[in-house]
N, C-alpha and C positions, 0 to 999 in steps of 0.2 A: 925873330919872333915872326910868324907866317898871321897874314891880314886877311878876315873877308871882306868883301864891298857886297852890297845892295844896289840894285838900279831900275828906275823904272822902266818896266817895257816898250812905252810908248813915248819915252822922250831919251835914256840913254843915262835923265842925271842920275849924279851920286846920292841914294837916298842914307846908305848907315856903311861906316867903315870901322871895322873893331879890331879886336885879335881873336885869333884860328884857338880853341881850346887843342890843346896837346896831348898825348895818352895818359901823361903824369897830372895833367889838370884836369880831365875826365875822373883819375882813380881818387884824386883826392878830395873831387866837389862830392862822390859816391863817398868817400869814408865823413867827411862831414855831414851830410847825408844821415849816414848811417848812426855819427853821436847825436843827432837832432834829432832822430828819431825816440832815442831814451823819452825824453818830455813832453815829445809832441804827442806822440801815442797816452798821455796821462795824464792831456790837458781834454778837459771836462768838453763832452759834444757839445754843451750851450754854448759855449769859447770859442771854440772851433767857428759854429753857423757866428757866430756875432763879426767875426773877423771876416767871413765869407760874404756876409751882406753890407762889411765894410768896403771892400773890395769890390762889390757891384756899384757903392755909390761914387768911388771912384771915378767907375768904369764910364759912370752915367755924367757925371761932371765931366770929362772928359771927351763924350762924344764924339766932338765935334774934330779935335788934336785928332784923335785915336785912329779916324774913318779916317780921315786924311791921310794919313801915313799907309792909312791898310789900302786906301786906292791909289797912291803913289808908287806903292810897293809891290803890289801886281796888277797893278796897270787897270782893276775894275771901275765902276765908274761909281763915282761917290755917293750917288741913292746906295749902289746896294752895299759899299763898305760900311756904310753907316746902319743899316738892316742890321750888318754882321756881328756892329757892339751893339746891337739893341738885344742880339740873339745873348752874345754874353751875359748881360745883365742881366734877361730872364732865364738865363741857364741855373743860376745863384737857387734862387725860389725854386726849381725846379730840381735841383739836385739835394737842396734839403728835404723836400718831402720823396722823393725817392727813399734818401737814407733811412729816413725814419720807417718809411714802410718796409723794405725788401733789408734794410739792412742793419733793423731797429734791435732792440730786443723786447723779449715776450715771453712773459712769465703766467704759468699755468701750475694751479694747484691741484698740489694730488698728496695722498694718503699718510704720507709720512713729511711733507714737506712742499715743495716745489719744483716745479721743470721751468727751467732758463733757457731761451732761445739768447745767445750775445752773437754778435759779431766783432772780431780780430782784424786791423790792419798789416797787410803784410810787411810791411819794411819799407825800402828804399825800391819805388815805381821809376821808371826811365820813361817817358814820353817823348817821342821822336813826332814831329810837326810837321803837314804839309804844305805846301804854299797855298792851294787854290782859297782856304778859310784858313787863313795864318791865325787866329785870332779865337775863329770858335771852334773849331775842330779838336787844338789840345785843351781847348778850355774846358772842351767836354769832357776830358779824362782825368785834366788838372784837379779841377774843382770836388768831382769825385773824391777824388784818391785824395785829397787835403781832409775834404769832412769823414773821412774812415780813419786818420791819423796817421796816412802815411805821408812820410815825404819825398819830396819827388825834384830829381834830375829831371832839367827843360831841356832840347836839343830841336831846337826851330826846324825848319827847310833852312837851306844853305843860302835860298832866293829869299826868306823873306825872313833876314834875322832882326830886323828893326821892330816889328811887332814883339817878336816874342818877348824882347828886351822889355817892349813897356809893357807888356802882360806881368813881368818879373817886379817892374818899377810900379807896379798898382798895388798889388799885393804885399809889397813892403811899406809902400805909403798904408795902407788899412791896416798894417800891425801884425800881418804876420810874422815870428821869431825868423831869426835869422838862421840858413841853411837849410829851413824846413823845406824852401822850395830855390834850386836853383839853374842857372841858362847857362847852358856849355854851347858856344857858337862853332859851326864849323861845318863841315861837310861829308862824304864819304865815312874819312879818318876818321873822324873825332866819331860819328853816329858808332862805327865797330869799335870801337875802344868803350863807350860805352855799353852795349851788347854784350862787350865780354866783358865786362865788370861784373862786381858782387855785387848785384841787385836781386830784388827779391821777386819785380813784376816790369815784363816792357809791356806798353800800353802804345799801339801802333797804327795810324791810317796812313796810307799814302796804295804804293802800285802791288798789284798783285802778285806779280815780280818777287820783285823784295818781300813783299809775306809770306810764299813759298820757301822764300832763301832762307827765313827768322824760323820756320816751321820745321826747317830741317836741324840748323844752330844749336834749337834749345829742343831738341829729339831727345839728348843725353843730358836734361837738365829740369826735369820735371819740378824739383822744387820752384822754379819760376813761374809765376803765370800770366800765361798772356793770352795780350786781348788782340784780333787783328778786326784791323775795317778798313777793306779793299777796297777793287773796283768792279765793275760790273761790263757785259755787252748786254743791256737793257733793253728787253723787248717793249715796244709799244704798238699792241694791235688796234687798228681800228675801224669800227666795219658799220656804223651806221651813225645818224646824224646829223645835226645842221651841219653842213661842210665847212661853212664857215669860221664856226665856231669850231670847231673839230683841226681846221686847219690853225688857228692861231692859237690852242693844246698844245699841240704836236711841235708849234717852233717853240714853244717856250719851254718843252720838253728837252729838246734834243740841243737848244742853240744860247740860252740863257748861261750867262757867264763866261761867252764863249765855250760852251759845251764843256769846261773846267770842271764840274761836278762829277761824282764818281757815281749820280744817280742817274743824268741825264738820259736820258735814250738815245739807245746805237741804232737801233735798229727798227724799224717800222712796216710794219707787215699789214698789207692789204688783200680786201677782198680783187678776184680781177673784174671789169665793168665796170659800169657806168660811176659808179661810186669813186671807187676807188682811182678812175679818172679825174674824175673831176677834184677830188681832196690834195692830190699830188701837182695838180693844176694852179691850186688855189697856194701850196706850200712857197711852189718855184714865186710863186706871183708875191710872194710878202717875205721873201728873201732878200731882192734888192730894196725895198722899203726899209729894212732893219739898220736903224742909224748906229754907227760902227764911228767912235773916235777917244780920246784922251777922257782922264779919268775926270775932268777937270770942264766936259762941254756937254753933259747930260747925256749921252748916250743911251741906245739899250747894254750896248757891249762894249767893252773894251779891246787892246790887245791880247792874244795870247802870253803866257809868262815870261816867255823870252823869245828871242830868234833860234835858238835850239831847239826849243821845243814846236814852233813855228814849222821846222824844218822836219824833226821827225814825223809829225801830221804828211807833212808832204810827201814824202816818202812812201808813207802806208796808202796812202790815197793812188802812189798814181803804183802800185803793185797789186793796188785793185782794179785798176784802169785796166793793166798789163792781162791780168786775170780776165777780163770780159765786161768791168762792171761801165755802165754808163754810163755818162754826166748829163744828170737832166739841170743842175746848176754846178757848173764847176766849181772846184775848189783852188783860192788863189790869195795873190797880196792884196793891200790896196795902196792904189798909187800915190805919193806923197809923204806916206807913212813908213814907221819901220817896219823892219820885220818878222815883225813879230805879230804884224796884223794881217789876219786873212778874213777872207771872204766866206761866209756859211757853204757847205758844202751837200747837193742832195744827189746821191747816185741810188741807182737803178741795179740791184744785183741779183735781182731772178734771174734762178739756171746757175749764177754763180758759184765754185766753189771758192770762199774767202775764208780765209782763217781767223777764228775763236777767238781774238784779241780785242783790248779794247783799244778805239783810240782817242785821247784825250783834246778834243779841238772840237769844234761847230762839223762834224761831219754825219748825216743819219744818211743809212743806208735801208733802200723800201726791198722790201720780197713781196712779190704777188703770190697769191695761196689762192685755190678755188672752193676750199667750203672751212667751216670753225673748226674744224679736226682738224686740219693743213695746218691753219691759225696756231691751233695752243702747240701743235707740234715743233712749228719752223720758233717758237716765244722758248721754248722747254729743249731748245736744241743748242745747248750753250753748255761750257763747264762754271759756269759763275751762276748767281742766283741772290742778285744786290736788290734790284726793285724792278717790277714788269706795269705795265697799265691794258686796258679796256676802254675803247671810247665807243660806247654801248647805248642806246635807250631800255636795249631788253636788257629783263630783269633776269629769266632764264639762261642767256648768254652769261652773267657777270656769275652768277649763282656754279654754271659750269668752271667757268677762266676761276675762280676763286677756291674752285675745287681743285685745282688740275694745275695751277701755278706753281712753280716752284723759284721764288724769290722771297726773302724778307719783308719786304714793301709790293702790297700790290695794291695799286689804285685804279679806281673807277670814275670816268670822267673829270680830272684831277692829273696835274701835272704829273711823269713817273718822279720830278724832283719834289713834292710834296711831303712834306714830311714836319712830325712834332715833337720838341721835345720833354714831352709829357708820353710820348709810346719807346718803345723801343728802336732802335734804328741797327740794321744790319743784314747780312746775307747768309746763305749755304753755300755748297761748295766752293770755286778757290774764290770768293766774294768776301770770304772770314772763318773763322774757327771757333765757330757757335761763341763768339762773346759778342752777344750785342752790346751796342752802345745808347746813348742819350740816356732814358729813365732808366733800362738796365746798367749802366754803366758801373753804380752801388756793387753789383754783385760780383764784380771782379774785381772791385778794389778794398775785400774783407773777405774773411773765410769767417763762416759759422763754428760757433763754439756750443754745444748742447751739454747742459749740467741736470745734474739728478738733486737735488741739495736738503738737508734736512739738519734741523740746530742741533740736535744730539745724535749719538749714535745708540738707538732704543730701540728693542724690538727685536734685535737682531739673534739673540740668546734664544730667546724664545719659539724662534724659528726656528732655528739650527738645534737644539735641543731632542726635541723627538726621533730626528736621522740619524742617533749618533749610536754607535755601539754601546757596548758594555763599559764601564768606569765613566760614565759622564753625570757627572753630578747633577 
């Protein structure tokens, strides 16, 4: 039997150890989910809602315990992990509202009776979770899927299995029937087995590379609903404003969660001239002041998820520098810390041909442009389209940007990471497949069923009789 272990990236301490699900284990879990679906889909919505609310209550009661687990397993600061648990709690009521609004039942009177719109669950949904928000992001798939009447087989990231197991425990304590939600632990092989199994939907949050693989894999399986929430090479244009405020907002956009949010700013687009120069200087002065430390040291940011993730980011930065990027603030390690700790970087890539890829780390690339038309062109010069932002006090510039920007989340004078559960969250291009999550997750968790309904078959003969030929009675 293979064993999976997760460790704290800050200390190397073991957080969780457990068995890896084999292909046979995965198939058995899917079959159990298929059986459980028969009764769960018939469970009244009010009962499903009550169980979801009980789950939220369990999470709230366990906030301190779960936040510490998330912090230890991901390395993120305890304050941020606590916020994540709070977001998980809030997701339940938002999902209940979204399910009623977007996937509920609507009736309209008709001359013959009524027209009814219902929504029906797909069946067995596979959820593949990421490591950066190991509770919040899979929670955003699981809660609406269960509310809709689906059953779920959930594979957490192999880097954060403990958080996934804790979520399943909370659902069990809330009274969720057996096998309606199951967790299968493992790495790529376990995920591949789940994707290949007899599922009705795959809900995935992760890299664009993996998402592209799933698009190809499911091209011949149109019966499976596929919802992809992927990354981005997100642009942030800073055009005017108070330099101190602008720099602070840029730092939040690029470096929060050690750059491990899919909506983090990756490219900073600035005008040539004094304002752009001042913004660069202000950011460069702020970076050394950011507190970096262990989850329990109350820092602003912690380590990357693993030593391997840090090594990958270093290779990407080295490639940029080899292509001509100039390090304003270099990307480096932290003395006396594990290899997963990194110093946020600020690179000037103006005039450099750089790959259009996401660096999932605190690395911000600066591009200087001559005018606002060039700024918009630079912002849209990407195959991705998750988030974008504009920092300006000029309403006219904002109106131009919101019209021309190609992204699913477009913010003004707010961080690119700013998003609300009461709105959809998702991107275009290689950032998704037109299945936005958050408030719109209800859309991919159920399919619409339209019905015309009459209490009896009356009036049909009278309508048909005048057009019949000889012999009509």
